[in-house]
N, C-alpha and C positions, 0 to 999 in steps of 0.2 A: 303639951296637948298633942303634938304630932306623935310622940311615943305611944300614945294610946291607940293610934290608928294602925300601927304595925306591931302586932304581937305574934309570938310563935303560933298561937292558935289560929290567927287569921291567915298567916302564911301557910300553915298546914291545910287549912280549909280550901285555900285557893288551888292547892295541888291535887285536890280530890275530885277534880272534874272528870277524870277518867282513870281507869286502872292502867298501871304501867306493866309492861312485860318485857321479855327478852329483846324484842325488836326495837324498844325504845333506847337501848344503850347506844352511845355514839360508836361509829365505826372505828377500827384501829387507826385509820388516817386522822380522823377528828381527834381521837385520844392523843395521838402524837403531837398534833398542833396545840392542843390544850395543855399538854405537859411542858411546853416551852416556857422558859423563864426569860426575863428581859435580858439576861446576860448570856443566854444559850446560843451556841453556833447553830445557824439555820440550814446548814448543808444537809440536803436530803440523802438518805442512805436507803437504797432499795427503790422499788417502783410501786407507787400507790395503787396502780390498777392491776399490775401483773401479780403481785404478792402483797396485798394490803396488810396481812397479818404480820409481816416482817418489816414493813415500812417504818422508818423512824428518822430522827434528825441526829446529827452529831452530838449536840448539847455540851460540847466542851466550852470553856469560857471564851467568849468572842472578843476580838480586838475592839478597843474603844472606837466608836464611829463606823464600825464595819459590821456586816451581818454574820460574818464567819470568824472562826478561830484562825490563828496564824497559818496553820497548815492549809486550810481550805481557802484562805485569801490568796495564798501562793498558787494553788491549783486553779482558782477562778481567773487569775490574771495571766496564767500560763507560765509561771516560773517553775522550772523543773526542780523537783525535790530529790533527796538522796534515795 
């Protein structure tokens, strides 16, 4: 019974409340955040306000239990790298 409530047609109809245009697309910063996966390093690269089009995250595989990859964990805790 619940399946009959949510059909592709009803979903499409709910999106027709207004026209979408270029301004409706998420900003590059939002796109960078949306692109993160649960295993992605969250080290920011670039500045979201100064150059939003170039802003991104590292996205290398992160260490288990950490928000960053091995290289960026070392940088975050101040361990000098090669």
